[in-house]
N, C-alpha and C positions, 0 to 999 in steps of 0.2 A: 126261467122267470124267478125261481127262488134264489138262485145265485146272484141275479141282478139286484134283488131286494136286499140281500145280505150286504152286497157291495155298497149300495146306497146308504144303508143304515150305518155301516162302518165309516163311510166317508163323512157322514153327519157327526158321528161320535168323535172322530179325529179332529174335524174342523172345530167342533165345540170345545174340545180339550185345548186346542191352540188358542182360541179366542179367550177362554177362561184363564189361560196361563198355566194350566195343568201340565201342558207341554210348553215350557218357557222359550222365549227367543234365544236362538243359537243352539238349542238342544239338538244333538245328533240323533237322527231317527234311524236306529239300527233295525233292519228288517226282522232278524231273529227275535229280538225283544218285542217288537210290535206284533209279530205273528202270535206270540204267546199271550200278550196283553189283550189283543182284539179278536183273537181266535179266527183268523182268516189266513188264506194262503199268501205266500210271498208274491206270487204273480198279481193277486188282487191288490195287495199293498202297493206294489209298484204303480199300478194303474191309478190308485187313489192318490198317491203322493205326487204323481205327475199332474193330476187334475188340480190338486192344491197348489202346486207350483204355478199353474196357469192363473190362479187366483192371487198369487203373490203372498201366500201364507207359508209356503215352503220354498226353500232354495235347493235346486239340484246342483250338486257339487261334482258332477262328472264321475270319475272313478272313486271319489271319496263318499259318494252316496248322497243322502238327503239330510237337511237340517231345517229346523223351524226358522222362518225368516227373522232377521234381526229387527230390533225396535230402536229407532233413533229419532231425535228431535226433527231432523230434516225430513225424514219419511213421514212422521206424524203430520207435519205442516203440509206436506204434499198430498197426503190422503185427505186431510181436512179441506184443502182447496178443491180437490176433485169431487168430494162429496157435495160441497156447496154448489159447484157448477152443475152437477147432475140433478141434485134435488131441486134447485131453483128452476131449472128448465122444466122438470117434471111437474112442479107446482103450477106453473103457468098453464101447461096443457091440461092438468087435472081440474083446476078451478074453472077453466073454460068449458069443460065437457061434463063435469060432475053432475049427477042427477040426485034424486031423493035417496036412492039406494046407496050412493056414495056418501051422502051426508050421514046415513044410518051407520055405515062402517066407521066413519070418523067419530061419531058420538060413542059408539060401543068401544072402540079402541081407546079413546081418551078416558072413558069411565074406568076401564080395567087398569090403565096406567096410573091414574090418579089415586086409586085405592091402594095399589102396591107402593107408590111413592109416599103416601101418608104412613103406611106401615114402616117403611124405612126411616122416615123422619121420627117415628116413635121408638126407633132403636132396634127394630127386628131385622138384623143383617142377614138372616136366612132367606130373605126375599130378593137378594141381589140377582141371582140367576133368573128369577121370574121377571124382575124389572128389566133385565137385558132383553128378554123376549118381548115384553109389552112395549118397551121403548121403540124397538124396531117395528112392531105391529102398528103403532100409532103413526110413525113417520111414513110407513108403507101405505097405510090407509089414506093419508093426505094426498099421496101421489097416485093412488090406485086407479084413478080415472084418466090417466095420461094417454092411454091407448097404445102404449108400446111395451110389449113383453121384453124386448131387448133392453130398453131403458130401465125397466124395473129390475131385471136380472143384474145388470151392471151396477145399479145403485145398491142392490142387496150385497153384492160382493164387496164394494167399497165400504159400505156401512159396517160389515163384519170386521174389516181391517181397522176401522176407526174405533169400534167398540173394544177391540183387543187392547188398545192403549188405555181405555177407561178401566178395563179389568186389571191392568198392571198397576194402576193407581190404588186399587184395592179399597176404595171407599166411595160412598155416594156423595154427590156434589151438594145436596141439601135443598133447602126451600127454593133457591133461585131457579133450579132446573124445573121444579114443579110449576113455578110461576111462568116460566117460559112456555111450557107445554100448554098451560091454560090459555095463555095469550094466543098461541098458535092455533089452538082449537077454535077460539072465538073469531079470529081473523079468517079462518077457513070457512066457517059457517056464514060469515059476512061476505065471502068471496073477495076479500081485500088482498089481492095477490102482491101488490107492491110492498105493503107493510108486513105481509107474511114473509117475504124474502128478506126484508130488513131484520125481522126478528130471528129468522133462521141464521142469518149472518152472525149476529151477536151471540146466538145460542151456541153455534159451533166454535166461534172464537173463544168464548168463555170456557168451553169444554177443553180446548187446547191449553189455555192458560192454567186451568185447574190441574190438568194432568202433569204439566211441567212443575207446578208449584209444590206438588207432593215430593218431588225429588227422587221418586222411585225409578223413573226412566233413566236418570243420570246414573243412579247406583247400578241399575241393570247393565248399562253400557260399560261402566267401569269394571264390573265383575266379569263381563264377557271378554273385555280386553285382557284382563289378568289371566283368564282361562286360556285364551288364545296364545298368549306368550308362554304359558306353562306347557301347552300342548306342543308348540313349536320347539321348545327346548328339549322336551322329552323325545321328540322324533329326530332331533339332530344327532348325527354320529359323534361320539365323544372321542377326541383324539388322545392318544397316550401322551404322557409327559415328555417321552423321548421325541415324539413327532412335533410337539409344540416348541421344543427348545432346539430342534434341528436347524 
């Protein structure tokens, strides 16, 4: 039981480090280094990395080992579309089934989120990690009455992948995202599912546009391409001048 809890804790730590960008896209995940950093066995790490690969946060490279999944504009748009598909469906189910307890969860989650967002607007960037947690908690509360554990788990996995791109942008989107969340809260309490989905659509689309506007994703891609070329050059056998001129 203790080993299982350590494994789950380490899984959460590595997942959080990938989402936060501490383990950046394309980073080679060397087992010996991870063993020292996270203080778990190599066998536990292999299990964790395979689980993260199933969540598309890690790529298994066969004999080359593991690396953090790359971050590209095409993948960002794919993840955004998938999030919208899942969250829209879950909103319909949740709004239809939600009771007073569900409303209470939505109210509490929005209150926490709005407080942290106001602190970010006031310039307290130390609240960024807390905002990530509360942002997910709010969106999760909205769909929490959908009645499907599988749908909730799948949405959580896709949401993590979407938030990873936000963290790469390394800045808060500002008052517009706070206004979006307030509108979504009010629409949820009113059980206005059609306008909630419309607002969610523009909310996610604006997030994608903002991430791309920072230019960090493009710079990340360029840096990774340069590193890949350098790695390929370093691993290629160097022919002698005699062989080249033969």
